[in-house]
MIKE-162778 format. One record per atom (N, C-alpha, C): residue in one letter; x, y, z. Coordinates in steps of 0.2 Angstrom, whole numbers, padded with zeros to 4 digits, always signed. Layout:
! MIKE-162778
aXYZ/...
! end
This chain:
! MIKE-162778
x-0816-0423+0728/x-0812-0417+0730/x-0814-0411+0726/x-0814-0411+0720/x-0816-0406+0716/x-0822-0403+0717/x-0827-0407+0719/x-0834-0405+0721/x-0834-0401+0727/x-0830-0403+0732/x-0829-0399+0738/x-0826-0392+0737/x-0821-0392+0733/x-0817-0386+0732/x-0822-0381+0728/x-0826-0384+0724/x-0830-0380+0720/x-0836-0376+0724/x-0839-0380+0729/x-0844-0377+0732/x-0842-0374+0739/x-0836-0374+0741/x-0834-0371+0747/x-0834-0364+0747/x-0837-0360+0752/x-0837-0353+0752/x-0832-0350+0756/x-0830-0353+0762/x-0826-0351+0767/x-0819-0351+0764/x-0815-0345+0763/x-0809-0345+0761/x-0803-0349+0764/x-0804-0349+0771/x-0799-0353+0775/x-0800-0361+0773/x-0806-0363+0773/x-0807-0370+0772/x-0805-0372+0765/x-0806-0367+0760/x-0804-0368+0753/x-0797-0369+0753/x-0793-0365+0756/x-0786-0365+0756/x-0784-0372+0759/x-0787-0375+0764/x-0785-0381+0767/x-0787-0387+0762/x-0792-0386+0758/x-0794-0391+0753/x-0789-0392+0748/x-0787-0386+0746/x-0782-0385+0740/x-0775-0388+0743/x-0774-0387+0749/x-0768-0390+0752/x-0768-0398+0751/x-0774-0401+0753/x-0775-0408+0753/x-0775-0411+0746/x-0777-0407+0741/x-0777-0409+0734/x-0770-0409+0732/x-0766-0404+0734/x-0759-0404+0732/x-0755-0410+0735/x-0757-0412+0741/x-0754-0418+0744/x-0755-0424+0740/x-0762-0425+0738/x-0763-0431+0734/x-0760-0431+0727/x-0758-0425+0725/x-0755-0424+0718/x-0747-0426+0719/x-0745-0427+0725/x-0738-0429+0726/x-0733-0424+0729/x-0736-0418+0731/x-0731-0413+0734/x-0730-0414+0741/x-0724-0412+0743/x-0723-0413+0751/x-0727-0408+0755/x-0727-0410+0761/x-0731-0405+0766/x-0728-0398+0766/x-0721-0398+0765/x-0718-0392+0765/x-0719-0388+0759/x-0719-0391+0753/x-0721-0387+0747/x-0728-0385+0747/x-0732-0390+0748/x-0740-0389+0748/x-0742-0383+0753/x-0739-0383+0759/x-0741-0378+0763/x-0738-0371+0761/x-0732-0371+0759/x-0729-0365+0756/x-0733-0362+0751/x-0736-0366+0746/x-0740-0363+0741/x-0746-0360+0743/x-0749-0362+0748/x-0755-0359+0751/x-0754-0354+0756/x-0748-0353+0758/x-0746-0348+0762/x-0746-0350+0770/x-0745-0356+0771/x-0745-0359+0778/x-0739-0361+0780/x-0737-0362+0786/x-0731-0365+0788/x-0731-0373+0788/x-0726-0376+0788/x-0725-0383+0788/x-0729-0387+0793/x-0729-0384+0799/x-0732-0387+0805/x-0740-0386+0804/x-0742-0381+0801/x-0749-0380+0800/x-0751-0385+0795/x-0747-0386+0790/x-0749-0391+0785/x-0750-0398+0788/x-0745-0400+0793/x-0746-0406+0796/x-0752-0407+0800/x-0754-0401+0803/x-0760-0401+0807/x-0766-0402+0802/x-0766-0399+0797/x-0772-0399+0792/x-0772-0407+0789/x-0766-0410+0788/x-0766-0416+0785/x-0769-0421+0791/x-0767-0420+0797/x-0769-0425+0802/x-0777-0424+0803/x-0779-0417+0803/x-0787-0416+0803/x-0790-0420+0797/x-0787-0419+0791/x-0790-0423+0786/x-0791-0430+0787/x-0785-0433+0789/x-0785-0440+0790/x-0790-0443+0796/x-0791-0439+0801/x-0795-0441+0806/x-0803-0439+0804/x-0804-0434+0801/x-0811-0432+0800/x-0813-0430+0793/x-0809-0431+0788/x-0811-0429+0782/x-0812-0421+0781/x-0817-0420+0777/x-0818-0413+0775/x-0820-0409+0782/x-0824-0412+0786/x-0826-0409+0792/x-0820-0407+0796/x-0815-0411+0796/x-0809-0409+0800/x-0806-0403+0798/x-0807-0400+0792/x-0804-0394+0789/x-0808-0388+0790/x-0814-0389+0792/x-0819-0383+0794/x-0816-0379+0800/x-0817-0373+0800/x-0815-0369+0805/x-0818-0372+0812/x-0813-0372+0817/x-0815-0374+0824/x-0815-0368+0828/x-0821-0365+0830/x-0822-0359+0834/x-0821-0361+0841/x-0817-0358+0844/x-0816-0360+0851/x-0821-0355+0855/x-0822-0357+0861/x-0827-0353+0865/x-0823-0347+0867/x-0817-0347+0867/x-0813-0340+0869/x-0814-0339+0877/x-0812-0333+0879/x-0813-0332+0886/x-0820-0330+0888/x-0822-0333+0894/x-0829-0331+0896/x-0831-0324+0896/x-0837-0322+0895/x-0839-0315+0895/x-0838-0313+0902/x-0837-0306+0903/x-0837-0303+0910/x-0844-0302+0912/x-0849-0302+0908/x-0856-0301+0909/x-0859-0308+0908/x-0864-0310+0913/x-0867-0316+0913/x-0873-0315+0908/x-0876-0320+0906/x-0882-0320+0901/x-0887-0315+0904/x-0889-0316+0910/x-0894-0312+0913/x-0892-0304+0913/x-0885-0303+0914/x-0883-0296+0914/x-0883-0293+0906/x-0882-0298+0902/x-0883-0296+0894/x-0890-0294+0893/x-0895-0298+0895/x-0902-0297+0894/x-0904-0290+0898/x-0901-0289+0904/x-0902-0282+0907/x-0899-0277+0903/x-0893-0277+0900/x-0890-0272+0896/x-0895-0271+0890/x-0897-0276+0887/x-0901-0275+0881/x-0908-0271+0883/x-0910-0273+0888/x-0916-0269+0891/x-0915-0262+0892/x-0909-0261+0895/x-0907-0254+0897/x-0906-0250+0891/x-0903-0253+0886/x-0902-0250+0879/x-0908-0248+0876/x-0913-0252+0877/x-0920-0251+0874/x-0924-0245+0877/x-0921-0242+0882/x-0925-0237+0885/x-0923-0230+0882/x-0918-0230+0878/x-0916-0224+0874/x-0915-0226+0867/x-0916-0221+0863/x-0916-0222+0855/x-0909-0222+0853/x-0905-0218+0855/x-0898-0217+0852/x-0893-0218+0858/x-0887-0222+0857/x-0882-0222+0862/x-0875-0222+0858/x-0870-0219+0861/x-0864-0219+0858/x-0860-0225+0862/x-0855-0227+0859/x-0851-0233+0862/x-0848-0230+0868/x-0846-0224+0869/x-0843-0222+0875/x-0849-0222+0881/x-0855-0220+0879/x-0860-0220+0884/x-0862-0227+0886/x-0861-0232+0881/x-0863-0239+0883/x-0857-0242+0888/x-0851-0240+0886/x-0845-0242+0891/x-0846-0239+0898/x-0849-0233+0898/x-0850-0230+0905/x-0856-0233+0908/x-0861-0235+0904/x-0867-0238+0907/x-0865-0245+0910/x-0861-0249+0906/x-0859-0256+0909/x-0855-0255+0915/x-0851-0250+0915/x-0847-0249+0921/x-0851-0247+0927/x-0856-0243+0926/x-0860-0240+0932/x-0865-0246+0934/x-0868-0249+0930/x-0873-0254+0932/x-0870-0261+0934/x-0864-0263+0931/x-0862-0270+0932/x-0855-0270+0935/x-0852-0264+0936/x-0845-0263+0938/x-0840-0268+0934/x-0841-0268+0928/x-0837-0271+0923/x-0834-0266+0918/x-0827-0267+0917/x-0824-0262+0912/x-0823-0266+0906/x-0825-0263+0900/x-0824-0265+0893/x-0821-0259+0889/x-0817-0261+0885/x-0815-0256+0880/x-0820-0254+0875/x-0819-0249+0871/x-0824-0247+0866/x-0825-0252+0861/x-0819-0255+0859/x-0819-0260+0854/x-0823-0267+0856/x-0822-0268+0862/x-0826-0274+0865/x-0833-0273+0865/x-0835-0267+0868/x-0842-0265+0868/x-0845-0265+0861/x-0841-0263+0856/x-0844-0263+0849/x-0845-0270+0847/x-0841-0275+0848/x-0842-0282+0847/x-0848-0285+0850/x-0848-0283+0857/x-0854-0285+0860/x-0861-0283+0857/x-0861-0276+0856/x-0867-0274+0853/x-0869-0277+0846/x-0863-0278+0842/x-0865-0280+0835/x-0866-0288+0835/x-0862-0292+0838/x-0862-0299+0838/x-0866-0302+0843/x-0866-0300+0849/x-0870-0303+0854/x-0877-0301+0855/x-0878-0294+0855/x-0884-0291+0855/x-0888-0290+0849/x-0884-0291+0843/x-0887-0290+0836/x-0890-0283+0835/x-0886-0278+0838/x-0888-0271+0837/x-0884-0268+0831/x-0887-0263+0828/x-0884-0260+0822/x-0881-0253+0823/x-0876-0251+0820/x-0873-0245+0820/x-0877-0241+0815/x-0879-0235+0817/x-0882-0230+0813/x-0880-0223+0814/x-0878-0220+0809/x-0876-0213+0810/x-0882-0208+0811/x-0882-0205+0816/x-0888-0201+0818/x-0889-0195+0813/x-0895-0192+0812/x-0896-0186+0808/x-0892-0181+0812/x-0889-0176+0808/x-0886-0170+0811/x-0892-0165+0813/x-0890-0162+0819/x-0895-0157+0821/x-0891-0150+0821/x-0895-0145+0820/x-0892-0138+0820/x-0894-0135+0826/x-0889-0133+0830/x-0890-0130+0837/x-0894-0124+0836/x-0894-0121+0830/x-0898-0114+0829/x-0905-0116+0828/x-0907-0122+0827/x-0914-0124+0825/x-0919-0122+0831/x-0924-0118+0830/x-0929-0117+0835/x-0933-0123+0837/x-0936-0122+0843/x-0940-0128+0846/x-0947-0127+0841/x-0949-0133+0839/x-0955-0133+0835/x-0954-0131+0828/x-0948-0132+0825/x-0947-0130+0819/x-0951-0133+0813/x-0954-0139+0814/x-0958-0142+0809/x-0965-0138+0809/x-0967-0136+0815/x-0974-0133+0815/x-0973-0126+0811/x-0967-0122+0813/x-0966-0116+0810/x-0965-0117+0802/x-0962-0122+0800/x-0961-0123+0793/x-0967-0125+0790/x-0971-0129+0793/x-0978-0130+0790/x-0982-0124+0789/x-0982-0120+0794/x-0986-0114+0794/x-0984-0109+0789/x-0978-0109+0787/x-0976-0104+0782/x-0975-0107+0775/x-0976-0113+0775/x-0975-0117+0768/x-0982-0116+0764/x-0981-0116+0757/x-0987-0116+0753/x-0989-0123+0752/x-0995-0124+0749/x-0998-0131+0749/x-0993-0135+0745/x-0990-0132+0739/x-0986-0136+0735/x-0980-0139+0739/x-0977-0134+0743/x-0971-0136+0747/x-0973-0141+0753/x-0979-0141+0756/x-0981-0146+0761/x-0981-0153+0758/x-0983-0153+0752/x-0984-0160+0748/x-0978-0162+0744/x-0973-0158+0745/x-0967-0160+0741/x-0967-0159+0734/x-0971-0154+0732/x-0972-0153+0725/x-0969-0146+0724/x-0964-0145+0720/x-0961-0138+0719/x-0963-0136+0712/x-0966-0130+0711/x-0968-0127+0705/x-0962-0122+0703/x-0960-0122+0697/x-0955-0117+0695/x-0958-0112+0690/
! end
C-alpha cells in the first residue's frame, strides 16, 4: 500500500488510496471518507471498487460523455479548414462550424475542441499598429545603417 501511495501522481487516486489505508487501520467508512473530504456514500463506492479490482478500481474512470455533435469526418474537415488560415479567433471558429456544419457550439466548447480534440494551441498574436505603412520592413531596411541591420548598436 505504501509503495502505491508513494508512486501515485494523480491526486484523486492518491486520496482514494489514503482512504483505503485508513480503512485498513481501523477507521470507519464515515470517518475515513470525512478525513479525505468525501461523503460516506463515496467512501463506500471506493471501498467496493477496491474490493472488486484493487488499485485499478481506484483509478479515474473516464466516461465517454455525450457524443460529439461533429462526426470524426467533420472534425477532420474542420482541422483542414483551420489550416487554410494562419490565425483564428474562437468566435471565428464558432461561426465557421455553424456555417459549414450547421452545428452550434459555445465559445468554451470550441476552445475545448481546439485544445483537446484537435491538439491546437492558443497563441497571442503580435500586435499590429494601424498606422504602420505597407512594406514597413523594406523602408526600415533602406533607412537603417549596417550596424542596425545586423542588430549591432554602437553607442
